N, C-alpha and C positions, 0 to 999 in steps of 0.2 A: 353676634357681633354688633358693633356701632356702626354706622357706616361714615366713610371720612368726606367730607366736603373739602374739594378745592378752590379755592378763592385765586384770580386774577385779579390783581390792581394794575391799572394802568395812568397814566395822567396824570396831572396834579396831586391826586390820591397817594398814588406810587412813592412820590417825592417825599410827601406828608408824612408816610408811616418811616420813610428811610431816615428821617429825621426823629423819629421819634420813636422809641423801643417799643412793639407790642407787647402786651398786658396777657396773662394766661388764658383770659376768656378770648380775646378778638385775636388771640395767634393763629393763621390759616395752616392748614396740613396741604402743603404741597407735595405732590408725588408725582416725579416723572414717565410717567405711562408710558406714552406714546415712546418717549425716547428709548422705554428696556425693551419695547417691542421691535424695535428697530435695530436694535444693538443685535438684540438674537438674531433675527432674520439675517444682517449682515455676515454674522457669526457663519450660519448655519448654510449662505450662499458662498462662502471664502473654505470651508472645508469640503465640501459638495466635491470639486472639480480637483484636490486632490486625490479623494478616494477614486475617480475616474480613471486618473493616470496609472494611480496603484495595480488597478485591476487590468489593465489595457496593457501591462507591462508584461510581457513577453507570457503569454497567456498557454503557451501547452507545456509552458514547468508546472501549473496550477494540473492541467490534465497527467500530466508525467506522476505525479507527487500520490492523484487520487490513484491514480491505477498499478503503482507499488504499493499503496495502503490496500488495498482490495487485495492482491497478490498476496501480503504478508496477512492479513486476516484468514484467507484462506490455508495459506501454508499450518498458519498456529492451528485452526480448525482440524486438519488433518493429523497434526501432530497430537491433540487432544485425543481425537479417536485413538491413535495407536498407542497412548500410555495406557486408556481406559484397557483394551485388548492386552497390555502387557498384567494388568492387575486382574485382569480377571483370567488368566492364566496361571499367574501368581493363587489366586483363589483353590481354583482347580486342583490344584498340586496339594496343597494345603489342607482340602477338605473334599469330602466325598460328596461330588456334585454329579448330578443325575442327570444324563445324555436330554432328557426334555428339558430342564433348567438351562442345560448348555445352549439348547436352539431358541429357546425364547428369548436368551438375552443377547446370543449373538442376532435377532432379528430386531433389537432395540439399535445395534451399534451399525445392523444394516440400513435402516432407517435416516442415522448419521451421516451412515456413506453415500444417500442417494440427495442427502441436501446437500453436502457438498458438492457434488456434479452439481445440481442444480444451482445452485451458486458459482460456480467456475464458469456458466456461459456469461453471467455479467462483465465477472471478472475479465475474460477473453475479449469482449467488446471493447471494454475498456481501455484494455492493453494495446488494443488492435488502433482503436481511436490514435491511443498516445503514439504509439510506434510510426503512424501517417503526419501526425505534425509534425515530429521530429526530421521523418523525411523531408516534408515540406519545407525544414529551416537550412536543412542540408542541402539541398538545392540550392536555395537562394544565395549562401555561402560561398562555395562551391563556384557561382555565377560571379558574386561578389571575386573570390579571390583569381578568376578568368580574367575579368575586366581591369582589376588591378594589375595582375601582369604584363596585361598588353599593353595595359598607359604607362606603364616602369619601361618596357621594352622600347616603346614608341620614343623613350625621353630618352633612351642611351644610344639612340641611333647617331646623332649629333649633340653629343655632350657642348660643344665648343660653342656652337650657337643658342646655348641651352640659355634663358632669361632669368633673373633671380627667384621671378614666378614660378618657372619650370624647376627650378634648385627645390623653390621649398616644397614643390609638390611635388617631385624627386626622392626627396628624405620622407615626407609622409608615406608614399606608398612602399617606401623603405622598411618600414614602422611595420605597417598596416601586414600587406602579405605575410608576415610569420604568425601574427594573432589571426588572423582569419585559418591558415593550417592548422594552427591549434586549435582552432574553433572544430576543425571539419573532423580531425581526430579524437575530440572529444564527444560529438556526435555521434561518429562511427561507431565507438565503444558502445554509448547508451542504447544505441540501435541495435547494435550486437545482442547487449543483455536482454532487453525489450523481445528479442527475439526468441531468446533462449526459454524466457517465464512463458511465453505464449506456445513452442512446443511443448511444453511443459504440462502447463495448462490443456488444454487440447488433446492432449494423450488421456487427461483425467477419468473419463469414461472408461478406458479400459483395463488402467492401472489403482484405481481408485482402493482394490482389495490389499495389491502388493504394501501399497505406499502406508496404507491402516492398521498392517497386519505385523504384531511383533513376533520375533521367531528364535530369539537367542535364546528365551528359555528351553521350547522345545526340543532346538537344537543343540542345546546340553545334553538332556534327557533323554533325544535318540542316544549321544554316543554311550550312555551308559548300559541302554538294552541292546548295542549292539555289542556289547562285551557279553553280555549273556547269553544271546543268541549265537556269537562265536562259540562260547563253552558247550549249549547244548544242542546246535546244530552244522557246526564245522563250516565247509567249504560253501554250502548251503545258507549261511546265515543269513548276508544280506539279501538274498534272494525271498527269502522264507520273512524277513522284517518288513519288507517293500509290502507283500504281499497280505501280511495281515494288518499293513495300516489301513491300506486300500479298503481293504475287508469291513471294518471299523467305520473307518468315512463313509461308506456305502449303506451298511447298515444303521447307523446310527442319523447318517446325513446331517453331519459336522465335519470342519475343514478339519486338514488334516493335521494342523498344529494339536488341537485337543485330540484327535484318533492319537495322537503320539503320547499325550499326558495318560487316559484312560487305558493305554497299553502300560505304560509305565508302573500304574499303579495296581494294575491287575496281576503283574508279573511281582511286583512287592509286596502283593496281598493284603491291597488296601480295599480292593472290593470283590 
């Protein structure tokens, strides 16, 4: 690439060149390099303070949003495992799946459940941090409300002696107090919402199997099996059915839902 030569002309030579139009040979190439650099630097300096202001505005909002996003992701993972369990039960109803294969698939589902429990620790931590931030903000707004109420009550002690400035302050306080009360109510509801999520996630190590297991198919099949047991065992039907399901669970080391499916297939003559 050809190099550009920057020519600066001053004094009488400059005046002479102004009076005579330059030819193609001696026309200088002028590049405002320093001005372009300064312009870019000035633009960056002007943009940076705006970014800082945006990041400092209500930092607890970003933390709360992050906590909710982690919670929703965890709920999505839970629902995904539950759907897989549902589809696998459908497969076991539709096809002849041996207990050994059932156990292998359920082992993989249990690995997903374990991952969810591990991920829930981080989710719980962020939820608790967000709750603490909102509680701190709640306390500040609460104090602001008490102070504003105190100032208004003080001004109302002697309304006849109030100056014009006091009248303006009174109107400002009368407008601000309802806003503070509304903000307190909003914060109280959001804190309660986070508390419910924290309780739910903290219970997850204990409830993970319940929330990721589909039961509608097994319950529907169980009703059909009950009818057959009533015909064959009479008043002892329910006790016999419970015992047979429990025996399959222990023999094949499988959950109740899959034991019901195997018992149903056995009765139907499918296995």
